[in-house]
C-alpha positions as CSV (number, residue, x, y, z in Angstrom):
1,X,87.7,51.7,182.8
2,X,84.6,52.0,180.6
3,X,85.0,52.0,177.0
4,X,82.9,53.7,174.9
5,X,82.5,53.5,170.8
6,X,82.1,56.8,168.8
7,X,81.6,57.2,165.3
8,X,79.0,55.3,162.6
9,X,79.7,51.6,163.6
10,X,76.6,50.5,161.6
11,X,77.9,52.2,158.5
12,X,81.1,50.8,159.0
13,X,79.9,47.2,159.5
14,X,78.2,47.4,156.1
15,X,81.2,48.8,154.4
16,X,83.4,46.0,155.6
17,X,80.8,43.3,155.0
18,X,80.2,44.0,151.5
19,X,81.6,41.8,148.9
20,X,85.2,41.6,148.7
21,X,85.2,42.2,145.0
22,X,82.7,44.9,145.1
23,X,84.8,46.5,148.2
24,X,88.1,46.0,145.9
25,X,86.5,47.9,142.8
26,X,85.2,50.8,145.0
27,X,88.4,51.3,146.6
28,X,90.0,51.2,143.1
29,X,87.8,53.8,142.0
30,X,88.3,56.1,144.9
31,X,92.1,56.0,144.4
32,X,91.7,56.9,140.8
33,X,89.3,59.6,141.5
34,X,91.8,61.1,144.1
35,X,94.7,60.8,141.9
36,X,93.1,62.8,139.4
37,X,91.7,65.3,141.9
38,X,95.3,65.7,143.1
39,X,96.7,66.3,139.4
40,X,93.7,68.7,138.9
41,X,94.8,70.7,142.2
42,X,98.5,70.8,140.6
43,X,97.7,71.8,137.2
44,X,95.1,74.6,138.4
45,X,98.1,75.7,141.0
46,X,100.5,76.4,138.2
47,X,97.8,78.0,135.9
48,X,96.9,80.3,139.1
49,X,100.5,80.5,139.9
50,X,99.8,79.6,143.3
51,X,100.2,75.8,143.9
52,X,98.6,74.6,147.2
53,X,98.1,78.4,148.1
54,X,101.6,79.5,148.0
55,X,102.5,82.1,145.4
56,X,105.3,81.4,142.8
57,X,107.9,83.7,142.4
58,X,107.5,85.6,139.4
59,X,110.0,85.2,136.7
60,X,112.8,87.9,136.4
61,X,112.5,91.0,133.7
62,X,115.5,89.4,132.0
63,X,113.3,86.1,131.7
64,X,110.5,87.9,130.3
65,X,112.8,90.0,127.8
66,X,114.2,86.6,126.8
67,X,111.0,84.9,126.3
68,X,109.6,88.1,124.1
69,X,113.0,87.6,122.0
70,X,112.0,84.2,121.4
71,X,108.7,85.0,120.5
72,X,106.6,83.9,123.5
73,X,104.4,86.4,125.2
74,X,103.6,84.7,128.3
75,X,104.7,86.3,131.6
76,X,104.0,83.4,134.3
77,X,106.5,81.4,136.1
78,X,107.0,78.0,134.8
79,X,104.5,78.1,131.9
80,X,105.9,79.0,128.4
81,X,104.4,76.6,126.3
82,X,102.5,74.6,129.1
83,X,104.8,71.5,128.5
84,X,105.6,71.3,132.3
85,X,102.0,71.7,133.3
86,X,101.0,69.2,130.5
87,X,103.4,66.6,131.7
88,X,102.0,66.3,135.1
89,X,100.1,62.7,134.8
90,X,98.4,60.0,136.8
91,X,99.4,56.4,136.7
92,X,97.3,54.1,139.0
93,X,98.5,50.5,139.6
94,X,96.4,48.4,142.0
95,X,95.5,50.4,145.1
96,X,98.5,52.7,144.6
97,X,98.8,55.9,142.2
98,X,101.6,57.9,141.0
99,X,101.0,61.6,140.6
100,X,103.9,63.5,139.2
101,X,106.2,63.8,136.1
102,X,106.7,60.7,134.7
103,X,110.5,59.7,133.8
104,X,109.6,59.3,130.1
105,X,108.0,62.5,129.8
106,X,109.7,65.1,127.1
107,X,109.1,68.4,126.2
108,X,108.3,69.5,122.4
109,X,112.1,69.9,121.9
110,X,112.8,66.5,123.7
111,X,114.4,67.9,126.8
112,X,113.5,65.6,129.9
113,X,110.7,67.0,131.8
114,X,111.6,65.3,135.1
115,X,114.6,67.0,135.2
116,X,113.0,70.5,134.4
117,X,110.4,69.6,137.0
118,X,113.2,68.6,139.6
119,X,115.2,71.7,138.9
120,X,112.0,74.5,139.3
121,X,110.9,72.4,142.5
122,X,114.2,72.5,144.2
123,X,116.3,75.2,142.6
124,X,119.7,74.8,141.1
125,X,123.1,75.3,141.9
126,X,124.8,78.5,140.6
127,X,126.1,77.8,137.1
128,X,129.4,80.3,135.7
129,X,128.9,80.4,132.1
130,X,131.9,82.0,130.1
131,X,131.1,85.0,128.1
132,X,131.4,84.9,124.1
133,X,131.1,88.5,122.2
134,X,128.0,86.9,120.6
135,X,126.5,86.3,124.0
136,X,127.3,89.6,125.4
137,X,125.5,91.1,122.6
138,X,122.5,89.0,123.4
139,X,122.9,89.7,127.0
140,X,123.1,93.6,126.4
141,X,119.7,93.2,124.1
142,X,117.9,91.4,126.7
143,X,118.9,94.1,129.1
144,X,117.3,96.9,126.7
145,X,114.3,94.7,126.1
146,X,113.8,94.7,130.0
147,X,114.2,98.4,130.1
148,X,117.6,98.3,131.8
149,X,120.6,100.3,130.8
150,X,123.6,98.0,129.9
151,X,127.0,98.7,131.1
152,X,130.3,97.5,130.4
153,X,130.6,94.8,133.3
154,X,133.5,93.9,135.3
155,X,135.5,92.7,132.5
156,X,135.7,89.2,134.2
157,X,134.0,87.6,131.0
158,X,131.7,85.2,133.2
159,X,127.9,85.4,133.6
160,X,126.6,83.4,137.1
161,X,123.0,82.0,136.4
162,X,121.0,80.5,139.2
163,X,117.4,79.0,138.9
164,X,115.4,79.8,142.1
165,X,113.2,76.8,143.8
166,X,109.5,77.2,142.6
167,X,107.7,74.2,144.5
168,X,104.8,73.4,142.5
169,X,104.4,69.9,143.7
170,X,105.2,69.7,147.4
171,X,102.7,72.6,148.1
172,X,99.8,71.0,146.4
173,X,100.7,67.6,148.1
174,X,100.5,69.3,151.6
175,X,97.6,71.1,151.0
176,X,95.8,68.0,149.3
177,X,96.6,65.9,152.3
178,X,94.4,67.8,154.4
179,X,91.4,65.8,154.7
180,X,92.3,63.0,152.5
181,X,91.3,60.0,154.6
182,X,87.8,61.3,155.1
183,X,87.4,62.2,151.3
184,X,88.7,58.7,150.5
185,X,86.2,56.9,152.9
186,X,83.6,58.9,151.6
187,X,84.4,58.2,147.9
188,X,84.5,54.4,149.2
189,X,81.2,54.7,150.7
190,X,79.6,56.5,147.7
191,X,80.9,53.5,145.4
192,X,79.3,51.2,147.6
193,X,75.9,53.0,147.8
194,X,76.7,53.5,151.7
195,X,76.8,57.4,151.9
196,X,74.3,59.2,153.9
């Protein structure tokens, strides 16, 4: 049985025989660059409403109407003030990196951003809310704002709300995974001055 080597073995030899400190620094820089590139992919995906190339489900007309009544004019999913998009962070420790929403991240009003990110990434269970007269008036105002004619309802005195899944991290991770090994090795080679 014959063995044949493929690939650039001379380049691999030069890469592996570089000084260990230089190699470690190059790997650290490459990890940091890849982590920030992935963060940019997630942020741009939210901004363009297509993380990883998968289009996000748009907000419902009632959500848009509620935003307008609260003084917000945007119509994009997951972006009202930008708290979620701005909470995506990179934490690099040694040769490992965390890219996502930190547990300590809070919105401007103090809400946990990691809980919000989880809710939108995976969706939420149905929530049954007992209606008060004030809530009923607000709901009818929302319906009018959304261009729908309010009706008297069923008289049960509850409303059921469910947040649909709008994954924004997983599609970006999946897309970024493609070609990651090659990109990483190229970054390390550039840092060591071995890039072609």
